[in-house]
C-alpha positions as CSV (number, residue, x, y, z in Angstrom):
1,X,0.0,0.0,0.0
2,X,1.4,3.4,-1.0
3,X,1.2,6.3,1.4
4,X,0.2,9.8,0.3
5,X,3.8,10.9,0.7
6,X,4.9,8.5,-2.0
7,X,3.0,10.5,-4.6
8,X,4.2,14.0,-3.5
9,X,7.1,15.7,-5.4
10,X,10.3,15.9,-3.4
11,X,9.1,13.3,-0.9
12,X,11.3,13.1,2.2
13,X,11.4,9.9,4.3
14,X,10.9,10.2,8.0
15,X,13.9,9.0,10.1
16,X,12.0,9.0,13.3
17,X,8.3,9.3,14.0
18,X,6.6,9.9,17.3
19,X,3.4,11.4,18.6
20,X,5.1,14.7,19.4
21,X,8.1,14.8,17.0
22,X,9.1,13.8,13.5
23,X,12.7,14.1,12.2
24,X,13.2,14.0,8.5
25,X,16.2,12.7,6.6
26,X,16.9,16.2,5.3
27,X,17.5,17.5,8.8
28,X,14.1,19.1,9.3
29,X,12.1,18.5,12.4
30,X,8.4,18.9,13.2
31,X,7.7,19.2,16.8
32,X,4.3,19.5,18.4
33,X,4.2,21.6,21.6
34,X,1.6,21.7,24.4
35,X,-1.2,24.2,24.1
36,X,-0.6,25.8,27.4
37,X,1.3,29.1,28.0
38,X,2.6,27.6,31.3
39,X,4.3,24.7,29.7
40,X,5.4,26.0,26.3
41,X,8.0,28.6,27.3
42,X,11.7,28.1,26.7
43,X,11.5,26.5,23.2
44,X,13.4,28.6,20.6
45,X,15.0,28.4,17.2
46,X,11.8,27.7,15.2
47,X,12.1,28.3,11.5
48,X,8.3,28.1,11.1
49,X,5.8,28.4,13.9
50,X,2.3,27.2,13.2
51,X,-0.6,28.0,15.5
52,X,-3.5,25.8,14.5
53,X,-7.0,26.8,15.4
54,X,-5.6,30.2,16.3
55,X,-8.9,31.9,17.0
56,X,-9.5,29.4,19.8
57,X,-6.0,29.7,21.3
58,X,-5.8,31.7,24.6
59,X,-4.1,35.1,24.1
60,X,-1.5,34.2,26.7
61,X,-0.4,31.3,24.6
62,X,-0.1,33.4,21.5
63,X,2.0,36.0,23.4
64,X,4.2,33.2,24.8
65,X,5.1,31.7,21.4
66,X,6.1,34.9,19.7
67,X,9.5,35.1,21.4
68,X,10.4,31.6,20.0
69,X,11.2,33.5,16.7
70,X,13.3,36.2,18.2
71,X,16.7,34.7,17.4
72,X,15.8,32.4,14.4
73,X,14.0,35.1,12.5
74,X,11.5,32.4,11.6
75,X,7.9,32.9,10.3
76,X,4.7,32.7,12.2
77,X,1.5,31.4,10.6
78,X,-1.9,31.3,12.3
79,X,-4.4,28.9,10.7
80,X,-8.0,28.9,11.8
81,X,-11.7,29.4,11.2
82,X,-13.0,32.5,13.0
83,X,-14.3,32.1,16.5
84,X,-16.0,35.2,17.8
85,X,-15.1,38.9,17.6
86,X,-12.4,38.6,20.3
87,X,-8.9,37.6,21.0
88,X,-5.5,38.1,19.5
89,X,-6.3,36.4,16.2
90,X,-9.4,38.6,15.6
91,X,-7.4,41.7,16.5
92,X,-4.5,40.7,14.1
93,X,-7.0,39.8,11.3
94,X,-9.2,42.9,11.6
95,X,-6.8,45.6,12.7
96,X,-3.3,44.2,13.0
97,X,-0.2,45.5,11.4
98,X,0.7,45.3,7.7
99,X,3.3,42.7,8.8
100,X,0.7,40.0,8.2
101,X,-0.4,38.4,4.9
102,X,-4.0,37.4,5.1
103,X,-5.6,34.6,3.1
104,X,-9.3,33.9,3.3
105,X,-10.6,30.7,1.7
106,X,-14.4,30.1,2.3
107,X,-15.5,26.5,1.9
108,X,-17.2,27.3,-1.4
109,X,-13.8,27.9,-2.9
110,X,-12.4,24.6,-1.7
111,X,-12.6,21.9,-4.5
112,X,-12.6,19.1,-1.9
113,X,-15.9,20.2,-0.4
114,X,-19.0,19.6,-2.5
115,X,-21.9,22.1,-2.9
116,X,-24.2,19.3,-1.8
117,X,-22.4,19.0,1.5
118,X,-22.5,22.7,2.1
119,X,-26.2,22.8,1.4
120,X,-26.8,20.0,3.9
121,X,-24.7,21.9,6.5
122,X,-26.5,25.2,5.8
123,X,-29.8,23.4,6.4
124,X,-28.6,21.6,9.6
125,X,-26.7,24.3,11.4
126,X,-27.8,27.6,12.9
127,X,-27.0,30.4,10.4
128,X,-24.3,32.0,12.6
129,X,-22.5,28.7,13.0
130,X,-22.6,28.0,9.3
131,X,-21.2,31.5,8.4
132,X,-18.4,31.1,11.0
133,X,-17.4,27.5,10.0
134,X,-17.8,27.7,6.2
135,X,-17.8,31.4,5.2
136,X,-14.9,32.8,7.2
137,X,-17.3,35.1,9.1
138,X,-16.5,36.5,12.5
139,X,-19.7,36.1,14.5
140,X,-20.7,36.9,18.1
141,X,-19.9,34.0,20.5
142,X,-22.7,31.9,21.8
143,X,-22.2,33.1,25.4
144,X,-21.8,36.8,24.7
145,X,-24.3,39.0,26.6
146,X,-23.7,42.2,24.6
147,X,-22.9,42.3,20.9
148,X,-19.6,43.8,19.7
149,X,-21.5,46.6,18.0
150,X,-23.4,47.4,21.3
151,X,-20.1,47.7,23.1
152,X,-18.5,49.8,20.4
153,X,-21.5,52.2,20.4
154,X,-21.2,52.6,24.2
155,X,-17.7,53.9,24.0
156,X,-17.1,57.5,23.0
157,X,-14.2,60.0,23.1
158,X,-16.7,62.7,24.0
159,X,-16.9,61.5,27.6
160,X,-14.0,61.9,30.0
161,X,-13.1,58.6,31.6
162,X,-14.0,58.5,35.3
163,X,-10.7,56.8,36.4
164,X,-8.0,58.0,34.0
165,X,-7.1,56.9,30.5
166,X,-5.3,53.7,30.9
């Protein structure tokens, strides 16, 4: 039986494979790290740092992994579907610096996902869940009491803050 890797161009054999680490014959390593800010610190020298499901990662974890690139000059990629209008990923996506390249691929543009499947999902899921999961839409979270627009409308520069500015 052939593995998928056998059909890829420039296939590289794994020298060692484990649940948390893969070393390739070309000297590359893939290392999975725990998703906790408390236990992830101290790792460095990453050439590429991937944060999967970045919209669901705690902000403290995101801030803890950024220094891993300080010496290596490596790249940081955050992969995710949106999850609420909150958190570091949302802030970077909607108002972050020009440092980021942003790529948005809704499910309708993915050739592996059929239109029939999307229609079934659209019928089965609440509309806000469908928009979030398949249309790359930042929606309000299910436990949010006040919408983001309500909060934004409540803040104004015309009123002097009661306890200072920050």
